[in-house]
PASEBA-1860 file (N, C-alpha, C; in nm, 3 decimals):
! residues 131
1> XXXXXXXX> 1.721/-9.292/-6.463/1.734/-9.355/-6.343/1.834/-9.319/-6.271 ~ 1.802/-9.293/-6.175/1.925/-9.212/-6.109/1.908/-9.337/-6.015 ~ 2.032/-9.360/-5.936/2.091/-9.424/-5.832/2.130/-9.300/-5.771 ~ 2.093/-9.273/-5.636/2.173/-9.198/-5.555/2.160/-9.222/-5.439 ~ 2.345/-9.259/-5.406/2.387/-9.340/-5.290/2.456/-9.269/-5.164 ~ 2.411/-9.251/-5.090/2.444/-9.232/-4.930/2.569/-9.304/-4.854 ~ 2.650/-9.271/-4.851/2.818/-9.375/-4.754/2.811/-9.254/-4.644 ~ 2.771/-9.362/-4.502/2.754/-9.290/-4.389/2.888/-9.374/-4.251
9> XXXXXXXX> 2.951/-9.239/-4.179/3.018/-9.416/-4.124/2.972/-9.359/-3.984 ~ 2.839/-9.345/-3.960/2.742/-9.369/-3.827/2.599/-9.471/-3.843 ~ 2.556/-9.502/-3.804/2.482/-9.525/-3.782/2.295/-9.413/-3.701 ~ 2.165/-9.409/-3.818/2.100/-9.371/-3.828/1.942/-9.452/-3.788 ~ 1.857/-9.357/-3.737/1.769/-9.374/-3.725/1.707/-9.428/-3.833 ~ 1.587/-9.510/-3.782/1.475/-9.499/-3.889/1.417/-9.419/-3.918 ~ 1.323/-9.324/-3.851/1.247/-9.299/-3.868/1.360/-9.111/-3.943 ~ 1.497/-9.142/-3.933/1.531/-8.984/-3.960/1.599/-9.068/-4.181
17> XXXXXXXX> 1.619/-9.152/-4.152/1.594/-9.216/-4.294/1.515/-9.232/-4.346 ~ 1.361/-9.185/-4.275/1.224/-9.189/-4.393/1.264/-9.056/-4.429 ~ 1.237/-8.982/-4.355/1.190/-8.798/-4.419/1.350/-8.792/-4.470 ~ 1.465/-8.810/-4.531/1.576/-8.819/-4.575/1.557/-8.840/-4.714 ~ 1.475/-8.969/-4.758/1.475/-9.022/-4.842/1.340/-8.901/-4.926 ~ 1.254/-8.908/-4.858/1.160/-8.840/-4.882/1.250/-8.696/-4.920 ~ 1.315/-8.633/-4.863/1.364/-8.559/-4.879/1.437/-8.556/-5.034 ~ 1.560/-8.636/-5.036/1.626/-8.617/-5.181/1.562/-8.637/-5.273
25> XXXXXXXX> 1.388/-8.711/-5.282/1.361/-8.752/-5.390/1.299/-8.656/-5.447 ~ 1.232/-8.550/-5.334/1.202/-8.451/-5.396/1.304/-8.326/-5.467 ~ 1.375/-8.347/-5.360/1.539/-8.230/-5.451/1.504/-8.271/-5.536 ~ 1.531/-8.410/-5.578/1.611/-8.479/-5.704/1.471/-8.403/-5.812 ~ 1.344/-8.453/-5.779/1.262/-8.410/-5.926/1.268/-8.286/-5.924 ~ 1.275/-8.176/-5.815/1.289/-8.009/-5.836/1.387/-8.034/-5.944 ~ 1.473/-8.005/-5.850/1.662/-7.947/-5.936/1.650/-8.021/-6.140 ~ 1.644/-8.113/-6.086/1.667/-8.209/-6.235/1.567/-8.200/-6.266
33> XXXXXXXX> 1.432/-8.110/-6.276/1.346/-8.161/-6.354/1.261/-8.228/-6.455 ~ 1.205/-8.362/-6.279/1.229/-8.495/-6.398/1.124/-8.544/-6.236 ~ 1.063/-8.692/-6.354/1.009/-8.719/-6.215/0.975/-8.810/-6.086 ~ 0.920/-8.905/-6.021/1.019/-8.908/-5.912/1.002/-9.063/-5.880 ~ 0.950/-9.117/-5.980/0.892/-9.303/-5.977/1.008/-9.339/-5.980 ~ 1.150/-9.325/-6.086/1.227/-9.372/-6.085/1.334/-9.358/-6.056 ~ 1.377/-9.297/-5.978/1.452/-9.196/-5.875/1.493/-9.370/-5.733 ~ 1.659/-9.383/-5.726/1.662/-9.583/-5.678/1.762/-9.422/-5.554
41> XXXXXXXX> 1.721/-9.498/-5.395/1.821/-9.393/-5.410/1.869/-9.487/-5.231 ~ 2.011/-9.543/-5.181/2.000/-9.645/-5.096/2.085/-9.542/-4.969 ~ 2.127/-9.579/-4.876/2.170/-9.553/-4.775/2.315/-9.653/-4.699 ~ 2.437/-9.663/-4.715/2.486/-9.751/-4.616/2.575/-9.728/-4.540 ~ 2.538/-9.765/-4.397/2.541/-9.734/-4.347/2.777/-9.827/-4.264 ~ 2.907/-9.774/-4.238/2.968/-9.799/-4.184/3.023/-9.777/-4.063 ~ 3.084/-9.840/-3.982/3.171/-9.854/-3.849/3.233/-9.707/-3.899 ~ 3.266/-9.692/-3.820/3.324/-9.483/-3.827/3.429/-9.521/-3.856
49> XXXXXXXX> 3.492/-9.592/-3.916/3.721/-9.593/-3.944/3.712/-9.581/-4.023 ~ 3.551/-9.643/-4.127/3.554/-9.732/-4.290/3.507/-9.657/-4.406 ~ 3.521/-9.523/-4.346/3.468/-9.421/-4.459/3.599/-9.269/-4.340 ~ 3.639/-9.242/-4.494/3.798/-9.211/-4.471/3.705/-9.049/-4.515 ~ 3.773/-8.888/-4.522/3.796/-8.788/-4.617/3.958/-8.696/-4.591 ~ 4.009/-8.678/-4.638/4.127/-8.650/-4.564/4.120/-8.527/-4.493 ~ 4.061/-8.426/-4.477/4.081/-8.296/-4.426/3.980/-8.325/-4.294 ~ 3.886/-8.445/-4.308/3.801/-8.417/-4.184/3.910/-8.543/-4.082
57> XXXXXXXX> 3.886/-8.473/-3.934/3.919/-8.599/-3.851/3.870/-8.714/-3.840 ~ 3.938/-8.798/-3.793/3.926/-9.021/-3.811/3.826/-8.995/-3.763 ~ 3.810/-8.918/-3.600/3.673/-8.983/-3.551/3.516/-8.897/-3.584 ~ 3.570/-8.784/-3.709/3.476/-8.697/-3.800/3.335/-8.813/-3.846 ~ 3.190/-8.766/-3.846/3.135/-8.803/-3.950/3.066/-8.798/-4.053 ~ 3.079/-8.874/-4.105/3.163/-8.865/-4.289/3.040/-8.879/-4.356 ~ 3.004/-8.832/-4.484/2.902/-8.877/-4.622/2.956/-8.843/-4.692 ~ 2.951/-9.008/-4.820/3.049/-8.946/-4.988/2.940/-9.045/-5.001
65> XXXXXXXX> 2.868/-8.929/-5.128/2.786/-8.978/-5.220/2.872/-8.925/-5.345 ~ 2.749/-9.048/-5.387/2.787/-9.125/-5.542/2.635/-9.125/-5.606 ~ 2.655/-8.995/-5.727/2.550/-8.998/-5.786/2.544/-9.028/-5.943 ~ 2.464/-9.102/-5.942/2.506/-9.201/-6.101/2.339/-9.104/-6.146 ~ 2.383/-9.018/-6.269/2.212/-8.950/-6.286/2.257/-8.992/-6.489 ~ 2.125/-8.966/-6.551/2.160/-8.953/-6.697/2.215/-8.830/-6.732 ~ 2.283/-8.815/-6.848/2.389/-8.690/-6.917/2.272/-8.620/-6.959 ~ 2.292/-8.491/-7.010/2.200/-8.325/-6.982/2.165/-8.250/-6.905
73> XXXXXXXX> 2.275/-8.243/-6.853/2.164/-8.144/-6.709/2.329/-8.106/-6.667 ~ 2.339/-7.925/-6.649/2.453/-7.831/-6.756/2.527/-7.855/-6.567 ~ 2.635/-7.833/-6.525/2.736/-7.811/-6.458/2.646/-7.723/-6.332 ~ 2.574/-7.630/-6.337/2.516/-7.524/-6.256/2.385/-7.580/-6.194 ~ 2.352/-7.709/-6.247/2.215/-7.776/-6.220/2.261/-7.909/-6.099 ~ 2.404/-7.958/-6.148/2.500/-8.035/-6.073/2.546/-7.990/-5.927 ~ 2.598/-7.849/-5.962/2.605/-7.814/-5.809/2.559/-7.786/-5.754 ~ 2.406/-7.729/-5.783/2.288/-7.675/-5.710/2.250/-7.811/-5.658
81> XXXXXXXX> 2.187/-7.896/-5.760/2.245/-8.054/-5.646/2.296/-8.103/-5.579 ~ 2.435/-8.062/-5.593/2.496/-8.088/-5.479/2.492/-8.060/-5.337 ~ 2.505/-7.913/-5.377/2.516/-7.830/-5.221/2.376/-7.881/-5.194 ~ 2.288/-7.874/-5.250/2.124/-7.906/-5.183/2.160/-8.012/-5.115 ~ 2.211/-8.114/-5.173/2.241/-8.298/-5.094/2.293/-8.229/-4.927 ~ 2.409/-8.153/-5.013/2.461/-8.122/-4.867/2.385/-8.093/-4.772 ~ 2.335/-7.979/-4.772/2.249/-7.922/-4.651/2.112/-8.037/-4.589 ~ 2.084/-8.075/-4.714/1.957/-8.223/-4.618/2.069/-8.332/-4.572
89> XXXXXXXX> 2.170/-8.362/-4.641/2.255/-8.451/-4.536/2.336/-8.349/-4.401 ~ 2.298/-8.267/-4.383/2.361/-8.213/-4.287/2.235/-8.161/-4.106 ~ 2.093/-8.135/-4.235/2.016/-8.109/-4.154/1.926/-8.297/-4.110 ~ 1.957/-8.350/-4.108/1.896/-8.490/-4.111/2.017/-8.553/-4.057 ~ 2.127/-8.582/-4.072/2.255/-8.661/-4.025/2.338/-8.570/-3.948 ~ 2.369/-8.444/-3.898/2.378/-8.349/-3.877/2.571/-8.397/-3.888 ~ 2.600/-8.418/-4.034/2.793/-8.417/-4.121/2.756/-8.277/-4.127 ~ 2.818/-8.173/-4.121/2.846/-8.030/-4.165/2.962/-8.067/-4.350
97> XXXXXXXX> 2.868/-7.940/-4.352/2.964/-7.977/-4.543/3.134/-8.052/-4.554 ~ 3.171/-7.969/-4.499/3.352/-7.993/-4.559/3.399/-8.169/-4.475 ~ 3.279/-8.202/-4.454/3.259/-8.360/-4.384/3.199/-8.448/-4.509 ~ 3.159/-8.374/-4.618/3.059/-8.472/-4.680/3.190/-8.463/-4.912 ~ 3.126/-8.539/-4.907/3.180/-8.599/-5.056/3.071/-8.599/-5.168 ~ 3.067/-8.479/-5.277/3.001/-8.525/-5.369/2.995/-8.594/-5.550 ~ 3.039/-8.691/-5.614/3.057/-8.740/-5.740/2.930/-8.747/-5.790 ~ 2.981/-8.682/-5.819/2.804/-8.762/-6.055/2.869/-8.864/-6.138
105> XXXXXXXX> 2.823/-8.979/-6.156/2.841/-9.037/-6.272/2.734/-9.007/-6.363 ~ 2.769/-8.981/-6.471/2.687/-8.912/-6.597/2.660/-9.049/-6.681 ~ 2.505/-9.106/-6.700/2.508/-9.273/-6.843/2.434/-9.208/-6.937 ~ 2.464/-9.216/-7.055/2.330/-9.236/-7.170/2.189/-9.343/-7.057 ~ 2.067/-9.199/-7.156/1.969/-9.286/-7.090/1.910/-9.435/-7.099 ~ 1.992/-9.492/-7.224/1.962/-9.645/-7.219/2.062/-9.679/-7.102 ~ 2.120/-9.648/-7.021/2.231/-9.712/-6.935/2.146/-9.751/-6.829 ~ 2.053/-9.686/-6.824/1.895/-9.731/-6.689/1.775/-9.837/-6.734
113> XXXXXXXX> 1.803/-9.905/-6.681/1.676/-10.033/-6.703/1.536/-10.066/-6.615 ~ 1.385/-10.043/-6.624/1.361/-10.053/-6.516/1.252/-10.208/-6.621 ~ 1.190/-10.260/-6.479/1.077/-10.302/-6.579/1.005/-10.359/-6.712 ~ 0.944/-10.176/-6.691/0.897/-10.191/-6.844/0.965/-10.116/-6.953 ~ 1.098/-10.090/-6.917/1.203/-10.047/-7.072/1.288/-9.980/-6.958 ~ 1.424/-9.952/-7.084/1.534/-9.880/-7.102/1.481/-9.722/-7.107 ~ 1.545/-9.627/-6.992/1.451/-9.521/-7.008/1.534/-9.406/-7.187 ~ 1.483/-9.305/-7.170/1.604/-9.196/-7.317/1.639/-9.084/-7.244
121> XXXXXXXX> 1.682/-9.059/-7.350/1.794/-8.941/-7.326/1.675/-8.875/-7.208 ~ 1.731/-8.789/-7.100/1.708/-8.696/-7.058/1.642/-8.554/-7.096 ~ 1.529/-8.451/-7.107/1.471/-8.383/-7.155/1.382/-8.292/-7.033 ~ 1.424/-8.153/-7.033/1.348/-8.109/-6.962/1.233/-8.101/-6.929 ~ 1.126/-8.120/-6.735/1.013/-8.148/-6.786/0.942/-8.301/-6.841 ~ 1.039/-8.363/-6.852/1.008/-8.520/-6.852/0.888/-8.567/-6.684 ~ 0.881/-8.688/-6.722/0.836/-8.782/-6.642/0.866/-8.898/-6.691 ~ 0.989/-9.005/-6.732/0.981/-9.073/-6.830/0.855/-9.255/-6.794
129> XXX> 0.846/-9.241/-6.703/0.730/-9.329/-6.667/0.662/-9.282/-6.802 ~ 0.637/-9.188/-6.807/0.489/-9.219/-6.900/0.518/-9.180/-7.029 ~ 0.453/-9.263/-7.120/0.450/-9.269/-7.216/0.369/-9.155/-7.342
END
């Protein structure tokens, strides 16, 4: 159950969030070769000076992404996802790529729990909620 967390130092209108979440969920499913029903997404909004990246100006818009995923994806897949997510953030929230930062944290499948079960380790083409 990936938990995809997006932290922004700006407020975003609800209609932009709705489209953003759809794009992120579909992108993750496609790139990471998995279903969509287990994908959790968090958007956190902070005040302007509550998030910074050293190379950005203090008044710039910032997006920090913390992506908790199951082990097993290659660095190439993770890089592809990071770049696609950065583009989605830019298109939906107007935050330039240089003001975004992505961190992946990988976990065993058994670290992700839903009410029905915990997840197995990732396998290509799977839908983890289908038995």
